[in-house]
C-alpha positions as CSV (number, residue, x, y, z in Angstrom):
1,M,0.0,-0.1,-0.1
2,E,1.3,3.5,-0.8
3,K,1.6,6.3,1.6
4,I,-1.6,8.0,0.3
5,G,-3.5,4.8,1.0
6,H,-2.0,4.7,4.6
7,R,-3.3,8.3,5.0
8,Y,-6.8,7.3,4.0
9,V,-6.7,4.3,6.5
10,I,-5.5,6.7,9.1
11,Q,-8.2,9.2,8.4
12,Y,-10.8,6.4,8.5
13,F,-9.7,5.1,11.9
14,R,-9.5,8.6,13.3
15,L,-13.1,9.2,12.1
16,K,-14.0,5.9,14.1
17,G,-12.5,7.5,17.2
18,L,-9.4,5.5,17.6
19,S,-6.2,7.0,19.2
20,P,-2.9,7.1,17.2
21,T,-1.6,4.2,19.4
22,N,-4.7,1.9,18.4
23,I,-4.4,3.1,14.8
24,K,-0.7,2.0,14.8
25,A,-1.5,-1.3,16.2
26,E,-4.3,-2.0,13.7
27,L,-1.9,-1.0,10.7
28,D,0.8,-3.3,12.1
29,S,-1.5,-6.2,12.5
30,T,-2.8,-5.7,8.8
31,L,0.2,-4.4,7.0
32,E,3.0,-5.9,9.0
33,E,6.4,-4.5,7.4
34,S,4.8,-2.0,5.1
35,A,3.0,-0.3,8.0
36,P,3.9,3.5,8.5
37,S,5.9,4.5,11.6
38,F,4.2,5.7,14.8
39,T,5.4,9.3,14.2
40,T,3.7,9.3,10.7
41,V,0.4,8.1,12.3
42,K,0.7,10.7,14.8
43,Y,1.4,13.4,12.4
44,W,-1.5,12.7,10.2
45,V,-4.0,12.2,13.1
46,A,-2.9,15.6,14.3
47,E,-3.3,16.9,10.7
48,F,-6.8,15.5,10.3
49,K,-7.9,16.9,13.8
50,R,-6.6,20.3,12.6
51,G,-9.2,20.0,9.8
52,R,-7.3,18.9,6.9
53,T,-9.5,16.9,4.4
54,S,-7.0,16.0,1.6
55,C,-4.8,13.0,2.0
56,E,-2.7,14.2,-1.1
57,D,0.6,16.1,-0.7
58,E,0.3,19.9,-0.8
59,H,1.8,21.8,-3.5
60,R,5.5,22.8,-2.8
61,S,7.3,25.8,-4.1
62,G,9.9,23.6,-5.9
63,R,13.3,24.5,-6.9
64,P,14.5,28.0,-6.0
65,S,14.3,30.6,-8.8
66,E,17.4,30.8,-11.1
67,V,19.6,33.9,-10.6
68,A,21.5,33.6,-13.8
69,I,18.6,35.1,-15.9
70,P,19.9,37.0,-19.0
71,E,19.2,40.4,-17.4
72,M,21.3,39.7,-14.4
73,V,24.2,38.3,-16.8
74,K,24.0,41.5,-18.8
75,K,24.1,43.7,-15.7
76,I,27.1,42.0,-14.2
77,H,28.8,42.0,-17.6
78,K,28.3,45.8,-17.9
79,M,29.6,46.3,-14.4
80,V,32.8,44.1,-15.1
81,L,33.5,45.8,-18.4
82,G,33.3,49.2,-16.5
83,D,35.7,48.2,-13.8
84,H,37.8,45.0,-14.4
85,R,39.1,45.2,-10.7
86,L,35.7,44.7,-9.1
87,K,35.6,41.9,-6.5
88,V,32.9,39.2,-6.3
89,R,31.7,40.5,-3.0
90,E,31.4,44.0,-4.4
91,L,29.4,42.8,-7.5
92,A,27.2,40.7,-5.2
93,D,26.4,43.7,-3.1
94,M,25.6,45.8,-6.1
95,V,23.1,43.4,-7.6
96,N,21.8,41.9,-4.3
97,I,22.5,38.3,-5.0
98,S,24.9,35.9,-3.3
99,K,28.6,35.8,-3.9
100,S,28.4,32.2,-5.2
101,A,25.7,33.0,-7.7
102,V,27.9,36.0,-9.1
103,H,31.0,33.8,-9.3
104,R,29.0,31.2,-11.1
105,I,27.7,33.8,-13.6
106,L,31.3,35.1,-14.2
107,A,32.7,31.6,-14.6
108,E,30.1,29.9,-16.5
109,N,27.9,32.3,-18.3
110,L,30.5,34.9,-19.0
111,E,33.4,32.6,-19.2
112,M,35.6,34.9,-17.2
113,R,38.4,34.2,-14.6
114,K,40.3,36.5,-12.2
115,L,43.9,37.3,-13.6
116,C,46.1,39.6,-11.8
117,A,43.2,41.2,-9.9
118,R,41.1,41.7,-13.1
119,W,38.3,39.9,-14.6
120,M,39.5,38.6,-18.1
121,Q,37.7,36.5,-20.6
122,R,38.8,32.9,-20.4
123,L,39.5,32.7,-24.1
124,L,40.4,36.0,-25.9
125,T,39.0,36.3,-29.4
126,I,41.2,37.2,-32.3
127,E,39.8,40.9,-32.2
128,H,40.7,41.2,-28.6
129,T,44.3,39.8,-29.2
130,H,44.9,42.2,-32.1
131,T,43.5,45.1,-29.9
132,H,45.8,44.2,-26.9
133,T,48.9,43.6,-29.2
134,H,48.3,46.9,-31.0
135,K,48.0,48.9,-27.7
136,S,51.2,47.2,-26.4
137,K,53.2,48.2,-29.6
138,S,51.8,51.7,-29.5
139,Y,52.9,52.2,-25.9
140,K,56.2,50.6,-26.5
141,S,56.8,53.0,-29.4
142,L,56.0,56.0,-27.1
143,N,58.5,54.6,-24.7
144,C,56.6,55.8,-21.8
145,F,54.1,54.0,-19.5
146,P,51.9,56.5,-17.6
147,T,49.8,55.0,-14.9
148,H,46.6,55.7,-16.8
149,L,48.0,53.8,-20.0
150,I,49.0,50.8,-18.0
151,R,45.5,50.5,-16.6
152,Q,44.2,50.1,-20.0
153,I,46.4,47.3,-21.1
């Protein structure tokens, strides 16, 4: 017998006026090994006394909502592009989600990793590589590296 069947039997015996101890004894004599525990019997007797009529499981909220929705990913991506030195904790505080969720978005959705205190894309595209090479050569030809230029590299 399944658990819903057990609940109907418990409800029937409760309506007949039996106590949880007597209901458990009846179930043990009839169902033997498949009888529900005394705690389960006691719980369902209390539920039916409180006015519960259904023996079915109540609807549960289910899995928590996903944080990595496209809007959140775009928002975090914009923030990281604005300042590559942001910490995960700072990003989490700005968007009001957990640090682990921010880290998951950065690592899995945006494919970024922390490199020398900056968030960088895991694999640079050819365009990014050419841009970085061009910047480095132009700075080298200037033969000076002001601090604001070094931050752009």
